[in-house]
N, C-alpha and C positions, 0 to 999 in steps of 0.2 A: 573221748567218749568210747564206749564199747557196748557189747551185747548185753551185759548184765542190766544196764539201764533200759535197753530195748525190751528185755524179757519182763522187767517189772512193769513197764508201760503196757506191754502186750497183755499181761495178766489182768491189769485193771481195765484195759480197753475192751476185753471180751466179757468182763464182769463175771469171772470165774469164782463162784461161791459155793457151788454144789459139789458133791463127791464125784459125780460122773460128768465127763466131758465128751464131746464129739468133735472130730476133725474130718473135713470132707475134701477129697481131691476129685475134681470133676473134669471130664473131657466132653467135647462136642462131637458132632457127626464127622467133622473134618479131622478128628484125632488131634485136636489142640487142647492144651490144658488151660483151665480157668483159674487164674490166680489174682490176688489183690496186691497191687504195688504198695510199698510202704517206704516213705522217704523219711529218713532220720536227719533232722537238721544238724549240720556240722559234719556229717559223713558225706564223702564224695560219691559213693556208689549207692544205688538203690537196692532194696531187698524186697522180698515177696512173702506173703503169708497166705494161708488157706482159711476158708470159713471154719471157725471154731467157736463153740459155745457150751455153756453148762446145760445139762439135761434137767428140765423142770421136774418138780415132784409130780409123779403120776404119768410122766411122759416117757415113751420108749426112746432108746438111743436112736433108732432108725427115724422116728418122727422128728426128734430134735435135729438130726442131720438134714432132713428135708426142709424143715422150717428155717434153719440157719442159712442154707444155700439160697433159698428164696429171699429171706430178709436181707442178707448182706449183698447179694449179687443181682437179685432179680431174675435168676435162672432157676429152672427146675429140671429134674432128670427122671426119666421113666425107669431107669435101671439103677438101683442102689445096692452095691455089693458090700457086705461086711468083710473087712480085711482083718478082723481080730481086735484085740484090745491090749493095751499096755498100761503099766503103772508108772506114773510120773510124780515127781515132787514139785509142788507149786506152793509158794509161800509157807514152807516148812510143814506141809501136810501131803499125804499121799492121795492121789486121785486116780481113778480109772478113766482112761481115755479110749473111746471106741473110734476106730478108724474106718472110714467108708470111702468107696470108689463109686462116684456117680458118673454113669456113662450117658452119652447122647444128650448133654445139657442143651437146653434151648430157652430162649427168653420167655419168661412167664408173664411179666407185666412191666409197667414203668416204675414199680416200687423197687426198693433196694438201691443199688448203685451208690453214687457219691452222697446222696441225701442221707442215707442210713449211716454211712461211714462217718459223716460229719458229726453225728451224735457222739462218737467216740474220740475223734481227733479234731484238731483245729483245721481250718480251711486249707492251709498250705500242705498238710499231710494227707488230706482226703484224696482218694483216687477212685476211678471207676475200675470195675473188674477188667481184666485183660486176658485175651487168649494168646497162648504162646505154643508154638510147635513142640512136639514131644522131644525131638533132638535138642532143641534149645533148652528145654526143661532139664534134660540130662546134664547139659553144660552148666546151667545155673546151680545145680546140685553140687557139682565139682567145684564151683567158685564160691560156695558157701553163701549163696544169695538167699537161702532160706535159713534164717538164724534160729528158728524155733525147732528144737530137736524132734518133737512129735510130728511136725510137718515133714521133715526130711524122712522120717520113718514111714509116714503115710504115703508119701510120693514113691519111695523105694518099693513098698509093697504093691502099690497100684501099678507101677511100671512093670513089675514082675508078672502080675496078672495080665496086663496089657500085652506084654511080649508073648504070653502063652495062648492068647486068644487067636483062633484060626480065622483071621479076617484079612482079605487081600489088601485092605486099606492100611493095615498096621505095618506096612513095609518100612 
């Protein structure tokens, strides 16, 4: 098995059917990144993904990013920074993906988490959101633990912003 199978599953998992897509990289007050573990049966290593969804008709990319963060993880973030957009090919069509960096994520409610994830995946693959320290995220990027290219791009851009932020906690 390989990543093409995973990418096909991922595309159907997030129900990407609109032209515009959002991807969110979030951190909490302790400067840990919020990611979703993804276990592919038959592969020995785990991988991770970021909240990603289509932008609904009449919805702004920013609102779609906020909604997806809450829906998938149960977290919300008071600061949502636009990291730009990129064009990607999904299922033989070009889509615009808006990348967002959500800072200071905190638990919004009991919604989201594994219950929402189970609507996309079977129970064995469902997982709760996980906070991982920024240095470990950098290592996971190097180890290709984020198989979706738009996620790697979002993380790289967010970490560049994170590194430039004058905050003593960002050491």
